[in-house]
TIMARVEX-784319 format. One record per residue: z, y, x of N, C-alpha, C in turn. Coordinates in pm, whole numbers, plus 50000, padded with zeros to 5 digits. Each point is the difference from the previous one (the first is absolute). Layout:
ZYXZYXZYX ...
//
This chain:
181188737867030499315011149989498745004450003 499384988650065498375001149986499224995449893 500904994149916499514995149863500135013249912 500975008250023500565011549908498855011850034 499785000550128498815010050046498944997949965 499644985849994498464993949937499885006149841 501124995349931499985001549849499895014649980 500925007450055499945016849984498755006250026 499364995550106498675005650038498784995949911 500184987549960498914995549919500315006649867 500975003349972499985005649846499895016950019 500455004750122499675014750036498605003850008 499024992750057498655003050030499305006349890 500074990949873499245004349880500815013249947 501175000750007500635007949940499795015150089 499844999550128499485009150071498655007049949 499104991549982498625001949967500095005449846 501044994349907500145006349853500665014250037 500755000650086500775016750023499005007350015 499244995050114498795009350089499035005949879 499694991249910499045004749916500405010249920 501404996849939500495009549916500355014350068 500574999850111500405010850067498355007150049 499094991850024498795006250051499275007649863 500324994749896499525010349898500335012650000 501465005350036500425012750007499455005250113 499624993550115499365005050123498525007249955 499394987949922498805006249953499935010749928 500725001449889500515011749926500125012450082 500944999750093500045010950100498905003750079 499324989750062499025003250088498795005449922 499734995749882498575002349926500405014449929 501295001749951500405014649940499865011750123 500564994650115500025010050114498415003950046 499004992449957498775002650068499395006549880 500695001449859499225006649901500735015650024 501175001650017500495013250063501315000150027 500605007650073501405002750029500994999449885 499305007649880501035003349875500094986049940 498754993749983500044983349944501054993250057 500145001150144501044990050065501265005049954 500035014550012501455004349948500474994049872 498915001949914500514995349859500104984849976 499444992550081500264986849999501274996550075 500505007750115501154998150046501235002149926 499945010249930500905003649890500234991149884 498714996449954500034990749881500514988250037 499724996350126500484984350073501515003149979 500605010650038501244999450005500975000549880 499104998749897500694999149855499984985749974 498344994149984500214987749945500464989150079 499855001550162500464986950073501334997450010 501005009349974501074999949994500534989349868 499165004649895500234994349878499514987350017 498974997550056499414986050020501194990950076 500425005750079501094993250092500964996049917 500885007749906500794998549922499754988349866 498834998249977499334990649906500034988050093 499385001450111499774986150065501404992750031 500925009350054501184998350012500784991449909 500095005949882500394992649885499434986149966 498784998749999499114989049984500374990150144 500355003450075500094993850147501284988349960 500875000749923500894993749935499484987449981 498604997349955499404989149948499644990550120 499915006750128499564990150105501204992650051 501445004950045501094991650018500084990349893 500015002949871500344991549900499054990050004 498905000149970498844990650028500254991750117 500455006050114500214991550127501054992149992 501105004249926501004989950008499874989649899 499235001049884499454990249904499044990050084 499215006450071499054991550055500564992050102 501005005750097500784991050093501004989949940 500425004449853500944986749932499194990549912 498595004350022499194990249920500425003549817 500195012249978500394999849852498695009349944 498734993749990498935005849969499855006349881 500764994849874499795005849881500555011649998 501145004250082500655013349982498995009650069 499084997950072499015010150062499195004449871 499244993749909499325005849895500935007549903 501114996949984500995006049917500365014650055 500115000350131500255013050088499005008549979 498734994750033499045010349980499655005249843 500374992249916499535006749854501205008149963 501174999950063501165008949954499715014750083 499354995650126499795012450092498825010249911 499404992849933498795010649921500515009449907 501404997749950500935012249922500175011350103 500404996050136500615010050076498545007450057 498934991849994498935006550067499275012549867 500244995249900499415007649867500995015550005 501374998150049500705011050002499495009150115 499664993350112499855008050132498745008449967 499064991549909498555006950008500055012549908 501024997949880500175014249920500595009950087 501234998750091500295009150076499225005650124 499184991150038498855004650121499025008649931 499514997849903499095010749936500585011249940 501125000049959500675012049952500015009550101 500814994150125500195007850104498905007850060 498884995650028498604999850048499485012349926 499884999549855499495009449923500785013049969 501324999650079500405013249964500925004550130 499025000050100500505001950130499805014450035 499015009249937499715012350021501115008250027 500934999649908501195008350001500585000750156 500304990250042500694993950161499055011350073 498464997749995499335006450086500275015149989 500095004849892500125015749990501185002550069 501354993649966501375000750065499974999750145 499044992850066499974995350153498965011050063 499535009849942499145009550004498824994550098 499354988249963498784994150043498955011450004 499084999650110498935009850001499045001449897 499595010949917499064999749881498834991450007 499465000550128498814995150032499974983749977 501244994750049500264985650015500324995049848 501035008849920500634993549902499274993949879 498875005249990498974993449870499544988150027 499354999050122499604987450068500884989749991 501315004050060501214986249989500254997149893 499925008249896500314997649858499104988149923 498565005650035498984990449947500204985850051 500325000150164500084987750057500894991549936 501435005449979500734993149932499754996049872 499215005549925499544996449861499124988049999 499334999950102499144988950018500784987150040 500985003250087501024987150065500494995449879 500315007349902500994995949889499114989549910 498894999649997499044991149946500144986250066 500454999250116500164986050089501324995049984 501055006849977501354996349996500104987349941 499724996449864500064986849936499554987550088 498695004550080499504989650078500854996650117 500235010250075501095000850099501064990349981 500815002849880501144991549989499774986949936 498734996449942499784987149952499634991350136 499175007650093499674992150149501424997350054 501035008950002501244997350068500624988149942 500244998949882500514989149928499234986350071 498694997049990499414990150026500004997350159 500155011150077500184999950144501414992850016 500875007049943501334993850035500124986049968 499414996049878500114985449969499204990050106 498825007050047499414991650104500724999050131 500385009650057500955002450102501174990450035 500765000649880501124992249951499994986850052 498614995949942499434983850022499154997950130 500275009650116499205001050124498554997749960 499565004949898498395000849975499385013550033 499975001850126499515013250048498595002750004 499294989750045498415002050019499255006649897 500154994049860499345008249894500365015949973 501325004850057500265011150010499005009950101 500044991850071499515007950157498565002849947 499104989949976498614999149940499925013549879 500814999449932499975008849897500145013650041 501005002650074500035012950066498875003150123 499214991050064499125004650078499025003549911 499454990449874498995007549918500045013649957 501464999849935500425012849955499755011850105 500254997550119499895011750090498425004350018 499214988949989498545002550010499435007749873 500684996549871499755008049873500385012650019 501325003350075500325012749977499095011250086 499744991750136499395008750077498305004149936 499494989449911498715005149946500445009549881 501094997549926500215011449886500245012950063 500845000850119500415012550066498605007250032 499164993550064498495003550040499485006549886 499774993249886499325005049892500555012249907 501324999450004500735007449929500585015850072 500494996950128500335012250088498705009150029 498954992550037498725009050048498835000649901 499974993549902499225001249888498534991050010 500294988550020498804992350035499504990549881 498734995949985499444990749895500145008949871 499825012050002500155007949857501155003749960 501214997850079501525000049958500085014350036 501085010949932500065011350062501144999950128 499815009050059500975000450127501205005249984 501074988549969501295005849939501055007050117 499444994750125500975003750143501224993149969 501205003650016501384993249992500324995049871 499655003749869500024995349891499354985549991 498714999650062499474986250022500864992950072 500524999050086500984990450082500904996349897 500735007049882500904994849912499024989449919 499005006549953499224988749920499384986050046 499705004150140499634987650094501244989250002 501335004450017501144992950000500084992949877 499975005349882500284994049893498984990149954 498825003750020498874987649996500454988450058 500475001350156500194990550092501194992049946 500885007049955501324990949929499514993049885 499165002049928499674990449890499084988850029 499515004950115498954988350037501054989650059 500695004050090501164989450055500574993149892 500625007549908500904992049901499154989449914 498795002449986498994991849930499974988350066 499655002350155499634988450104501064991050005 501425004950032501234991550025500414993749848 499815006949891500214992549876499014986649976 498665003150021498974989849983500504986650079 500565005850124500384986350105501154993249966 500925007249946501244995749957499874990649855 499405003149931499914995049886499084985250008 498985001550099499284988050015500374990350111 500925002950089500484991050082500914988449942 499754989850027500944988649970501314999250063 500285009450086501295000150073501015007349920 499325007549893501235005649900500164990949885 499384991849988499914992749868501574995049958 500674996350124501304992349993501215010749951 499585012650035501225009549978499805005249852 499105000249941500105001649860499955015649962 498835005050083499905014850002499545003749877 499264995849898499405004849893500634996649861 501104995450011500814998249895500185009649910 499774999649843500155008849890501425005249992 501024993550067501485005149997500165013250079 499675011049943500085013050080501105007549948 500584995949937501165009549945501215002750058 500595012750037500625005350078501434990650000 500344997750153501444992050018500815010950079 500865006549937500905009550063500614996950116 500614987550000500534994350111499164998750116 498904996449985498934996550101499315014950052 499975008449893499555015250050501065003450076 501315002149955500835004550089500094993550170 500064988049979499824995250151499035006750087 498585001349936498875004250083500295015650013 500555007349933500025014049989501245001750134 501234991749981500945000550072499584998950150 499014991650022499544998650117498955009750047 499185003449897498985005850040499945017450012 500855004849909500325011150008500765006450122 500784994550066500595006850129498684997250082 498934991050012499144998950093499085010449985 499455003749868499385010549965500485016350066 501504998949959500335013450033499945001550165 500184986650063500075002250138498675002350056 498894993449942498575003850033499765015949967 500465003649880499785012749974500805010450095 501184996050037500745010450109499025001450108 499774985550068499245001350132498595009049959 499094997549922498995004149972500085015449936 500805003449970500375013549918500115012250095 500644994650105500405008950113499075006450068 498714992050021498855005850040498885006749888 500364996649881499465009749901500455013549967 501294997850026500825013549976499795008850124 499874996150118499795006550120498545005149987 499054990749937498695007549978499795011049913 500944999649878500075010649907500495013150091 500984998850055500705012650070499015007250103 499314989850063498895004350093498725006849919 499654994149871498965005949896500205015150042 501195009250023499875014649993499685003750152 499974993450086499685005750144498504997350033 499125002649912498595000250052499174988449990 498755001049995499074986949974499864993650152 500025005950098500004994650121501214989050022 501015003449949501474995750034499864987649889 499575003649877499984988849915499284988550024 498625005150059498954986450027500534994350133 500755008350116500464991250099501134988149960 500695004849899501384992549976499314987749928 499145001349906499294990049927499314990850088 499455004850125499354991150078500944991450095 501255005650023501034991950070500714989649908 500345005449877500284991949893499304985949991 498835004649973498954988749972499664990450106 500025004150092499744990450151501544994349997 500925005849994501414989449995500134990949908 499255005149881500154986149902499074990350044 498915002150063499344987550050500594994350124 500585005550075500964993150085500854992749949 500855004449861501064992949956499684987649943 498604996149995499544989949957500554986450063 500294999350147500214987850063501684997649965 500985009750046501284996049939500154997749847 499485007149911499924997749876499674986149956 499034994150049499314987949973501234991150045 500455001750122501014989550043501495001049938 500105012449928501334997449932499384992349851 498925003349956499664992149861499884984750028 499714994550127499884989250041501414992350008 500845010150063501614996350001500614998749852 499795008749888500654996449870499364988549957 498974995850009499244987049967500684986950064 499855001950148500634988750050501374996449984 500665012350018501614999749985500274993649861 499385007349890500364996049867499564985449965 498944993450047499884987249991500914990550080 500475003950135500724991850045501535000049946 500435012849949501165000849937500244991049853 498665001149937499904993649871500064982150010 499404996750149500354986450021501174996550052 500985009450031501274996350068499784998550148 498735005950063500084997550132500335014950105 501355001050009500615012450024499695002650178 499914988850062499905002550133498535002550022 499064992949937498375006250032499745014049935 500895005449919499995015349971500375008650106 501194996250073500465007550093499044996950116 499684989050049498705002150115498745006749971 499755000249879498805009049965500205015049999 501255003249976500255013750017500015003450162 500784992850054499895001950144498785001450062 498754991549992498785002250032499325011449979 500045004249854499725013249931500195010550086 501335001350059500475011650070499185001050132 499784987350088499255001550107498525003949967 499504994349906498485002749966499825018449979 501125001849895500115016949977500075007350118 500914995550098499915008050135498685002450068 499344988449999498824997550083499185011149929 499794998149859498605008149926500565015050035 501565006649976500455012750024499345004350134 500164992350110499745005450158498755002149986 498854991049949498645002149994499645012449948 500484998849879499575013249890500365012450057 501205001150061500525012250076499155002850116 499574993250095498975001150107498665005949923 499464993649900498405004749950500195012449960 501295004049933499995016449933500105008750107 500824995350085500345010950097498955002150102 499094991550013498715002150075498795003949941 499764999749863498785002649927500245008149867 501245007750020500285009249864498765009749961 499645006950095498915009949979498754992749952 499704989650064498834991049957500004996649835 501164995549979500044993349863499955012349903 500675011650045500035009549908498485006149967 499264998850121498665005250006498954991649872 500674988849974499074991449903500145006049852 501135007649975500295004349874499535011649979 499605010850108499495015049953499465002950141 499125010749982499275009350091500625010850067 501155003149931500655012650029500834997250127 499955008550106500584999450116501785002049981 500135009649913501325005949965500824988149914 499274994049938500584988149921500284989150088 498794997150071500354987950112501315002550100 500185011350041500845003550090501574997349926 500115004749885501274999449927500404986249996 498854993649914500284987149949500314989950116 499345001850140500304992250115501615001050056 500225012749994501545002650027500944995149911 499574999049873500984993149894499984984850000 498724992150036499894987950028500744995150139 500525006650075501094997250089501364996049962 500405004849887501234995649916499774987049967 498934996649941499694989749945500204985550093 499355003650147500344990550085501384999650043 501065010449982501384997050048500714991749889 499445002149873500904992249891499424986249972 499214996050099499354986749980501144986950014 500835004150085501084989350015501144999849890 500305010849967501024999549899499574996449872 498615004249956499354995449888499854985349997 499644993150111499744986949994501384992749981 500945005750045501394990749986500495000749868 499975012849958500625001849840499104991649906 498534999350037499264991849892500474986050009 500004993650118500604987250022501214997049918 501155008750022501164999749941500124998949832 498895011049966499995001349851499244989149935 498774995850051499424986749964500724988350014 501114998050093500794987349990501095001849903 500355013449981501235000349891499174997849855 498895004349974499334997749891499824983249963 499664994150118499954985149981501254996249941 501155005150053501364994849970500525003849872 499055008549909500355004449886501005013550013 500035005350121501215009549990499105013650028 500145007349877499245013850007500825013849966 501114996149925500855011349973500605009550105 500524993450097500735004350136498815009150083 498894989750013498915007750103499175013349913 500295001649844499655010549961500685012350027 501554997250021500725009050040500035004250115 499684993250098499745001450140498865009350032 498704996649924499075007950005500165016149950 500695000149897500245011249927500765011650115 501104994550067500775004350128499135003150110 499104992150041499064997850091499255013950009 499235000049879498855009049979500405014349941 500915000049904500065011849925501455004750031 501044993450053501115007450065500135003650158 499144993650072499675002850143498735005650005 498854991849981498655004450044499465011449934 499955001549895499315013949939500975010150013 501075001649984501005012850025499505001050154 500174993750072499585003250161498755007050006 499044993649938498315001950017500095016249929 500704999249889499635014049930500765011050099 501214997450061500785010750084499115003050116 499274990650043499265002050122498695006449973 499384997249875498705004049991499885014649913 501235005449934499915008449911501055011550035 500854995650070501205011050025500425003550144 500875008650029500315002250159501624996450011 500264988749933501444997050036500084993850114 499044990150072499854994450122499175005750086 498915003049946498955005550130498995007249890 499175007750058499125007549953498994991749900 499565002449878499534991249902498584992850061 500094987550002499104992750052498654995149921 500065002149845499044997349954499834985349957 498784997050017499824983449962500784990750088 499915006750126500654988650099501534998949979 500745010449938501484994349978500224990649870 498965000249914500124989749903499864985150067 499114999950091499624987850065501244993850087 500725009450063501154997550065500974993849916 500155005149875500954996449878499554984949981 498744995549983499474988449981500574989450095 499745007250120500374987150117501524998649992 500855010749950501354995850014500704992549866 499115002249892500094991549867499824985550040 498704996050041499574987250032500884991750115 500505008350109500964995250071501654995449966 500195009049895501344995549955499514989349873 499274999049948499494991649921499774985150062 499625000350127499994987350087501054995050014 501075008950030501484997850062500694991049875 499885007449871500844997849917499604986349916 498564998649992499284989649935500554986450082 500044999250146500174990350089501294997049964 500915006350022501334998649998500384993249864 499295004549862500404994449906499404984649992 498744997850053499474986350036501084990950081 500555008050083500494990650102501594994849906 500445008749935501174997049920499664992449878 498814998749943499604987149886499854987950093 499584998350104499554987550058501124994750052 501135005350054501084995550032500804992949900 499675004149861500824994849899499394986949969 498834997150033499254986149938500264989350126 
//
C-alpha cells in the first residue's frame, strides 16, 4: 500500500500544480474584473457560466485519450498511442466548430434569461473574445491527455504555471488599460484568456515534437485519414465522459443564470463562492486524474490487485483533504470573500454561500475518486447516467424548489440552489461508489 501511496502522490503533486494554474486563471479573471467594477464582475460571472461548461464537455470527450493512452502505455503497445492521437484530431476539429458556433450565438439565451441590461453587452463581448481561444484550448487538451496517459506530467505543470503568469499580465493590461492598451474591463478578461491559451498550446506543442520520448510512438506520421472504427471507440468512451463533465459543470452555470435576475450583489456573491469552490476543487480533482492514469496503466499491464490497492489509498487521501478544506472554509470564509471585492454586502452573502462549499467537500471528494477510478477502468456510460440522476433529477429540482418556490419553505434565493448542489453531490458520491464496488468485484 505504501508503494501505491508514493506513486499516487508523486503523480498527483504536478497535477495539483497544473490544475491550480488552470483554476487560478479563473480566479484572476474574477478578482481583477471585480476590482474594475461590480458590473464587470457580474458579466464575467455570466459569461463564465456559458463557456466553462462547454469546455468541460470538450475536455471530457477528449479525456478518452488519457485512459486509452494509459492502457497502451501499460501494455507497452507504443505504436498505437500515436495512431490514437492522430485520430483524435478529427474529433477535436468537430468540437472546435461546435464550440465557436455556440459562443458566437449565445445572445438569444441571455435575452431569454432576462440578464440585466447593464451586464449583457459586456458578457457577450467577453464570450466573443473567448471564442478566439477555443481552437487553442482544444489543441492543448489533446496534447495534455497524451502526456498524462504516459505519466509525463511535469511539462504540463510548467506550461500551466507560465500560462498563469501570462494570464495575470494580460489581464492587468487589458482590463485596466496599461501600456497604451484600452481599458476593456470584463471583455479584457476574455481576450487575456484567449491569448494565454494560445501561448500554452504553442509551449506544449514545441515540447512534445522536440522530446525524444515521443519518437517511438510515431506521433507525426502522415497517415491521418479517418479510421471510423477507431473514431467510434474514442467517441463511445469520450462522449459519456463529456456529458458527465457537462452535467456536473452545467448545474453550476444554470444556477448562475437563474441568479442573474436577482441583482448584481447576488450575482457577484454567487460568482465568488463558485470561483473559490473551483479553487478548492483542485485537490480532489487532481487525485481523480491521478487515479485515472494509475488505474488505467495497472489494468493495461494486467496488475488488478495494484489497481485495487491504489483506489483504497486514494479514498483515505481524499477524506484527509476534505477534512482540512472544510475546516479552512468554515473559519475563513469572510476573509476569503474580501479578496474578491470591497463591497460589504457581497462579502457577507458570499461568505454564507461558501459554508455550503465546506459541507460538500466530503461527498465531492468521494464521488471524484470513484469517477476517476471508473474512467481508468474505461467504464463511462453508467457513470454518465448516475451523474444525470444525481444532479438533474435530484439536485437541481430540489435547489430550484427551495430557491424560487414556496412548495417547501419561503423562497431561499441563492442559498436554496446551494442546498440542491449539496444534495446532488451526496447522491453522486453514493451511486458512483456503489458502481465502482460492483466493477471491482467482477475482476
